[in-house]
C-alpha positions in Angstrom: 23.1 -1.4 -51.0 22.7 -3.0 -47.5 19.3 -2.7 -45.7 19.2 0.3 -43.3 20.1 -0.2 -39.6 18.3 1.2 -36.6 19.8 2.5 -33.4 17.8 1.9 -30.2 18.6 3.8 -27.0 17.3 2.4 -23.8 17.8 4.5 -20.7 16.7 2.6 -17.7 16.9 2.9 -13.9 20.1 1.1 -13.5 21.8 1.3 -16.9 21.9 2.9 -20.3 22.0 0.7 -23.3 22.4 1.2 -27.1 21.6 -1.5 -29.6 21.9 -1.6 -33.4 19.3 -3.7 -35.2 19.2 -4.7 -38.8 16.0 -4.8 -40.9 15.4 -8.4 -39.9 15.2 -7.3 -36.2 18.5 -9.0 -35.4 21.1 -7.3 -33.1 24.2 -6.1 -34.8 25.9 -4.8 -31.7 25.1 -3.5 -28.2 26.7 -1.4 -25.5 25.8 -1.0 -21.8 26.9 1.3 -19.0 25.6 1.1 -15.4 24.5 4.2 -13.6 24.1 5.1 -9.9 21.0 5.4 -7.8 21.0 7.2 -4.5 18.4 6.2 -1.8 18.0 8.4 1.2 15.7 6.7 3.6 12.5 5.0 2.5 11.1 7.7 0.2 13.8 9.7 -1.4 15.4 8.2 -4.5 17.6 10.3 -6.8 19.9 10.0 -9.8 22.6 12.3 -11.2 21.2 13.8 -14.5 24.7 14.6 -15.8 25.8 11.0 -15.2 22.7 9.7 -17.0 23.4 12.0 -20.0 27.1 11.0 -20.2 26.2 7.3 -20.0 23.8 7.7 -22.9 26.3 9.5 -25.1 28.9 7.0 -24.2 26.9 3.9 -25.2 25.8 5.6 -28.5 29.4 6.3 -29.5 30.6 2.9 -28.4 27.9 0.9 -30.1 28.5 2.7 -33.4 32.3 2.5 -33.2 32.4 -1.1 -32.2 29.7 -2.4 -34.5 31.8 -2.6 -37.6 28.8 -1.3 -39.6 28.9 1.7 -41.9 27.6 4.6 -39.8 25.8 6.0 -42.9 23.6 2.9 -42.9 22.1 3.8 -39.5 19.1 5.6 -40.9 17.0 6.1 -37.8 17.1 6.0 -34.0 14.6 5.6 -31.2 14.9 6.7 -27.5 13.1 4.9 -24.6 13.5 6.2 -21.1 12.4 5.4 -17.6 8.9 6.8 -17.0 7.8 9.1 -14.2 11.3 10.3 -13.4 11.6 14.1 -13.6 14.4 16.7 -13.7 14.8 20.5 -14.1 17.3 22.0 -16.6 18.3 25.3 -18.2 16.5 25.9 -21.4 19.5 27.7 -23.0 22.5 25.7 -21.9 20.8 22.3 -21.3 22.6 22.0 -17.9 20.7 20.1 -15.2 19.5 22.3 -12.4 18.4 19.5 -10.1 18.9 15.8 -9.5 16.6 13.4 -11.3 13.8 12.5 -8.9 13.3 8.8 -9.7 10.0 7.3 -10.4 10.5 5.4 -7.2 10.8 8.6 -5.2 7.8 9.3 -2.8 9.0 12.3 -0.9 5.8 14.2 -1.6 3.4 11.5 -0.4 2.3 13.4 2.7 1.2 16.3 0.5 -1.3 14.2 -1.6 -4.2 15.0 0.8 -4.2 18.5 -0.6 -5.6 17.2 -3.9 -8.0 14.5 -2.6 -11.1 16.6 -3.5 -10.0 16.5 -7.1 -9.2 12.8 -7.2 -12.0 11.8 -9.7 -11.2 14.6 -12.1 -7.4 13.8 -12.0 -8.0 10.1 -12.7 -10.4 10.9 -15.6 -8.1 13.4 -17.3 -4.8 11.5 -16.8 -5.7 7.8 -16.5 -3.5 7.7 -13.4 -4.0 7.4 -9.7 -3.1 10.3 -7.5 0.4 9.2 -6.5 3.7 10.6 -5.4 5.4 8.3 -7.9 4.2 10.5 -10.8 5.8 13.8 -11.8 3.4 16.7 -10.8 4.1 16.9 -7.1 7.8 16.2 -7.6 8.1 19.2 -10.0 6.3 21.4 -7.5 8.8 20.2 -4.9 11.7 21.1 -7.1 10.3 24.6 -7.5 9.8 25.0 -3.8 13.0 23.4 -2.5 15.9 23.8 -5.0 17.3 27.3 -5.2 18.8 26.9 -8.7 15.4 25.8 -10.1 13.5 28.7 -8.6 16.2 31.2 -9.8 16.0 29.8 -13.3 12.2 30.1 -13.2 12.3 33.8 -12.2 14.9 34.5 -14.9 12.9 32.7 -17.7 15.5 29.9 -18.1 13.6 27.0 -16.6 12.5 23.8 -18.3 11.4 20.8 -16.3 9.5 17.6 -16.8 10.2 14.0 -17.7 13.7 12.8 -18.0 13.1 12.1 -21.7 12.7 15.9 -22.2 16.1 16.6 -20.6 17.8 13.9 -22.8 16.2 15.2 -25.9 17.3 18.7 -25.2 20.9 17.5 -24.9 21.1 14.7 -27.5 19.4 16.4 -30.5 20.8 19.2 -32.6 19.4 22.6 -31.8 18.4 21.7 -28.2 14.7 21.3 -28.8 12.4 21.7 -25.8 10.3 18.6 -26.6 8.9 15.6 -24.9 6.9 12.6 -26.2 3.3 11.8 -25.4 4.0 8.6 -23.5 6.5 10.1 -21.0 4.4 13.3 -20.6 1.4 11.1 -19.7 3.1 9.9 -16.5 3.2 13.4 -14.9 -0.4 13.9 -13.8 -0.3 17.0 -16.0 -1.2 15.5 -19.4 -4.7 15.0 -20.7 -5.4 11.6 -22.3 -8.2 13.0 -24.4 -6.6 16.2 -25.8 -3.1 14.6 -25.8 -1.6 17.8 -24.5 -0.6 19.4 -21.2 -3.7 20.2 -19.2 -3.7 23.9 -18.0 -6.2 23.1 -15.2 -4.0 20.4 -13.8 -0.9 22.5 -14.1 -2.6 25.2 -12.1 -3.9 22.7 -9.5 -0.4 21.3 -8.9 1.4 24.7 -9.1 3.5 23.9 -12.1 3.9 26.8 -14.5 2.9 25.8 -18.1 5.8 27.8 -19.6 8.3 25.5 -17.8 7.1 22.3 -19.6 8.6 21.1 -22.9 6.3 21.0 -25.9 4.5 17.7 -26.5 5.0 15.6 -29.6 3.6 12.2 -30.7 5.8 9.2 -29.9 6.4 8.8 -33.7 7.7 12.2 -34.8 10.7 13.8 -36.4 12.5 14.9 -33.3 15.6 16.1 -35.2 19.2 14.8 -35.7 21.3 13.3 -32.9 24.3 15.4 -32.2 26.5 12.3 -32.2 26.3 10.8 -35.7 23.6 13.0 -37.3 21.0 10.2 -37.1 17.3 11.1 -37.4 15.5 10.5 -34.1 12.1 9.2 -35.2 10.6 7.7 -32.1 10.6 8.5 -28.3 8.7 6.5 -25.7 8.7 5.2 -22.2 10.6 2.0 -21.4 7.5 -0.1 -20.5 5.4 1.3 -23.3 8.1 0.7 -25.8 8.4 -2.9 -24.6 4.8 -3.5 -25.7 6.1 -3.5 -29.3 9.1 -5.8 -28.9 7.5 -8.3 -31.2 5.8 -5.8 -33.5 2.2 -4.9 -33.4 0.8 -6.5 -30.1 -2.0 -9.0 -29.8 -4.7 -7.5 -27.5 -5.5 -11.1 -26.4 -2.0 -11.5 -24.9 -1.3 -10.1 -21.4 2.2 -8.6 -21.2 4.3 -8.9 -18.0 7.5 -6.9 -18.2 9.9 -6.8 -15.3 12.7 -4.5 -14.4 13.1 -2.4 -11.3 9.3 -2.6 -11.2 6.9 -5.0 -12.9 4.1 -4.0 -15.2 1.1 -6.0 -16.2 -0.2 -4.6 -19.5 -3.2 -5.1 -21.8 -2.2 -3.4 -25.1 -4.0 -2.6 -28.2 -6.9 -0.4 -26.9 -8.1 1.9 -29.7 -9.6 4.4 -27.3 -9.2 5.6 -23.7 -10.7 2.9 -21.3 -11.0 3.6 -17.6 -11.0 0.7 -15.2 -11.0 1.5 -11.4 -7.6 0.8 -9.7 -5.9 0.2 -13.0 -4.0 2.8 -15.0 -4.8 3.9 -18.6 -2.1 5.3 -20.8 -0.9 5.9 -24.3 1.7 3.6 -25.7 2.2 5.0 -29.2 0.9 8.0 -31.2 1.3 9.8 -34.5 -0.3 13.0 -35.6 -3.8 11.4 -35.9 -4.2 8.3 -33.8 -3.1 6.7 -30.6 -2.7 3.2 -29.1 -3.8 3.0 -25.5 -3.3 0.3 -22.8 -4.5 -0.8 -19.4 -1.7 -1.3 -16.8 -1.3 -3.0 -13.4 1.8 -1.7 -11.6 4.1 -3.6 -9.2 6.7 -1.2 -7.6 8.9 -3.8 -5.9 10.3 -6.2 -8.6 14.1 -5.8 -9.2 14.0 -3.1 -6.5 12.8 -5.7 -4.0 15.6 -8.1 -4.9 18.2 -5.3 -4.6 16.7 -4.3 -1.3 16.7 -7.8 0.2 20.2 -8.6 -1.0 21.5 -5.4 0.7 19.3 -5.8 3.8 20.3 -9.4 4.4 23.9 -9.1 3.1 23.6 -11.8 0.5 26.1 -11.6 -2.3 26.0 -13.0 -5.8 22.2 -13.1 -5.8 21.8 -12.8 -9.6 23.8 -16.0 -10.3 22.0 -18.0 -7.6 18.4 -17.2 -8.1 17.8 -19.7 -10.9 19.1 -22.6 -8.8 17.2 -21.5 -5.7 13.9 -21.2 -7.6 14.5 -24.7 -9.0 15.4 -26.4 -5.8 13.4 -24.7 -3.0 9.7 -25.8 -3.0 8.5 -24.4 0.3 10.0 -21.0 1.1 8.6 -18.5 3.6 6.3 -15.7 2.4 7.7 -12.2 1.9 5.4 -9.2 2.4 6.7 -7.1 -0.5 5.9 -3.4 0.1 9.1 -2.1 -1.4 8.3 1.3 -3.0 4.7 1.0 -1.7 1.9 -1.2 -2.9 0.8 -0.4 -6.5 -2.3 -1.7 -8.1 -4.9 -2.8 -7.1 -4.3 -1.4 -3.6 -2.5 1.9 -4.1 -1.2 2.5 -0.6 2.1 2.5 1.2 1.8 -0.7 3.2 3.9 -1.4 6.3 7.5 -2.5 6.6 8.5 -5.4 4.4 9.0 -8.6 6.3 9.3 -12.4 6.1 6.5 -14.7 7.4 7.5 -18.1 8.5 11.2 -17.5 8.1 14.2 -16.1 10.0 14.8 -12.6 8.5 18.1 -12.2 10.4 19.8 -15.3 8.9 18.3 -15.8 5.5 21.4 -17.6 4.1 20.8 -20.4 6.5 17.7 -21.4 4.5 19.8 -22.0 1.4 18.2 -19.0 -0.5 14.7 -19.6 0.9 14.4 -15.9 1.8 15.4 -14.7 -1.7 13.1 -17.3 -3.3 10.3 -15.8 -1.1 11.1 -12.3 -2.6 10.8 -13.6 -6.1 7.6 -15.4 -5.3 6.3 -12.1 -3.8 6.7 -10.5 -7.2 4.8 -13.3 -8.7 2.1 -12.8 -6.1 1.8 -9.1 -6.8 1.6 -9.8 -10.5 -1.1 -12.4 -9.9 -3.1 -9.9 -7.7 -3.3 -7.8 -10.8 -4.3 -10.7 -13.0 -7.0 -11.7 -10.5 -8.3 -8.1 -10.5 -8.4 -7.9 -14.3 -10.4 -11.2 -14.4 -12.8 -9.8 -11.9 -13.3 -6.8 -14.2 -14.0 -9.2 -17.1 -10.8 -8.2 -19.0 -10.2 -11.2 -21.3 -6.9 -12.6 -22.6 -5.7 -16.0 -23.6 -2.0 -16.2 -22.7 0.8 -14.3 -21.1 4.0 -13.0 -22.6 6.9 -12.5 -20.1 9.8 -10.1 -20.8 12.4 -8.2 -18.9 15.1 -9.2 -16.5 13.2 -11.7 -14.3 11.7 -13.4 -17.3 15.1 -15.1 -17.9 14.4 -17.2 -14.8 12.5 -20.4 -15.6 11.2 -20.7 -12.0 9.7 -17.2 -12.2 7.9 -17.9 -15.5 6.7 -21.3 -14.3 5.3 -19.9 -11.1 3.3 -17.2 -13.1 1.9 -20.0 -15.4 1.0 -22.3 -12.5 -0.6 -19.6 -10.3 -2.5 -17.8 -13.1 -3.6 -20.9 -15.0 -2.4 -19.3 -18.3 0.4 -20.5 -20.5 3.4 -18.2 -20.4 5.5 -17.5 -23.5 9.0 -16.1 -23.1 10.7 -14.7 -26.2 14.2 -15.7 -26.9 15.2 -12.1 -26.4 13.7 -10.9 -23.1 15.1 -7.4 -23.2 11.9 -6.0 -24.8 12.4 -2.2 -24.5 15.2 -1.9 -27.1 13.4 -4.1 -29.6 10.2 -2.2 -29.1 11.6 1.3 -29.6 13.6 0.0 -32.7 10.4 -1.3 -34.2 8.7 2.1 -33.8 11.8 4.0 -35.0 11.9 1.8 -38.1 8.4 2.9 -39.1 6.4 0.0 -37.5 7.2 -2.6 -40.2 4.6 -5.4 -40.8 7.3 -8.0 -40.3 9.4 -7.8 -37.1 10.5 -11.4 -36.4 11.3 -12.7 -33.0 14.9 -13.3 -32.1 14.9 -17.1 -32.0 12.4 -19.6 -30.6 10.3 -18.7 -27.6 10.0 -20.9 -24.5 6.5 -21.9 -23.4 5.6 -22.7 -19.8 2.3 -24.6 -19.2 0.3 -24.3 -16.0 1.1 -27.0 -13.4 -0.6 -28.0 -10.2 1.2 -26.4 -7.3 -0.9 -26.5 -4.2 1.8 -25.1 -1.8 2.3 -22.1 -4.1 -1.4 -21.4 -4.0 -1.4 -21.7 -0.2 1.5 -19.2 0.0 -0.3 -16.8 -2.3 -3.4 -17.0 -0.1 -1.3 -16.2 3.0 0.4 -13.4 1.1 -3.0 -11.9 0.1 -4.5 -12.3 3.6 -1.4 -10.5 5.1 -1.5 -7.7 2.6 -5.2 -7.1 3.2 -4.5 -6.9 6.9 -2.0 -4.2 6.6 
């Protein structure tokens, strides 16, 4: 009999993917479908919950049908979703009652002052900063501003919470009202120590406890997928699943994973550790134990590139970035406040802008402006690395994954600026591999997909000077 296969479902900000892995961690087949994102001004970012659900179902059906594999050999599945995005839905029909409020959405930022007196308690209980990026204030906003949500609450039909809960409700037989620990932990309503919804926090933020899906460990029997009858054995957030792309992580390796945002992660903590200005979270759990991590957050990674390409009307950016990073040695400095400044500042920042360059005609610089945007992501990552070193957090090397990691110039700049070697796995899309490893039962052997590429630190004085200018400008704002 052939070894069993694993289905990995990766629902991200811009696309849904499904990947089938064999027992050797090799990809049998994959499918992808792009999804929309609606930005309304600087703070409101929404997605269509129905579109997201349809895209997930589509890629599941396509990857199974087109793989050529015996569907009966797909013995388990894992689901990873974008964290901190929330939605409301009908507990009986599963129909969405609101748009998805993206993790990038900050419409409730002006309301945060209401909770300032509770700041220390919130951080201790949740491991998070008080931020509009997380779910609590968004859920309260849905209750107060969306008529269908409020009606469903009054009639006892309302469920709301992380996007993962909505997808579970509509993908698994029996419509279970469940959500995993990792996604629940990004709501400001979940207690790291008890690993359960915190009634005091729910009361503080005005979110009724009976509207929240029940919490389960990331490694659990969630039920059978409606399409294919495959057991769903792991659910996680995208960034936390990515920690396990190469199997059990080495706590001496700093992980940098880039997508719409970028995340600087120290995995492998066996207990909750609180470091000021960094986040603490849970990356994997079963019925008895949990793996915890420290996180530095960059909001404007892929989102900054998308913003700049649209703002400056530059087409075909994806295909040009590699060449620009290779050939442009002295770009301007871009003040990257897209989505607000994450760690270690945790504030909005002022309008993004270029220093030492012409913002109105960026194409005249031969891609200098877009190179500056990529370097700004490196600078934000390095700011977190510097802060971690100040706090005596020790590591020996860096592993880079995610979309931007495919760019040699991006990885080399991280290595040169940080002074640490950077390893890039042959397969940089880490989320699907990580959730497949968990769904497979966390096997001891989970080989990398091919040879990794290593980037050694190099002397780059001009890069360091631009970093200093960037940091000085950020501090002034």
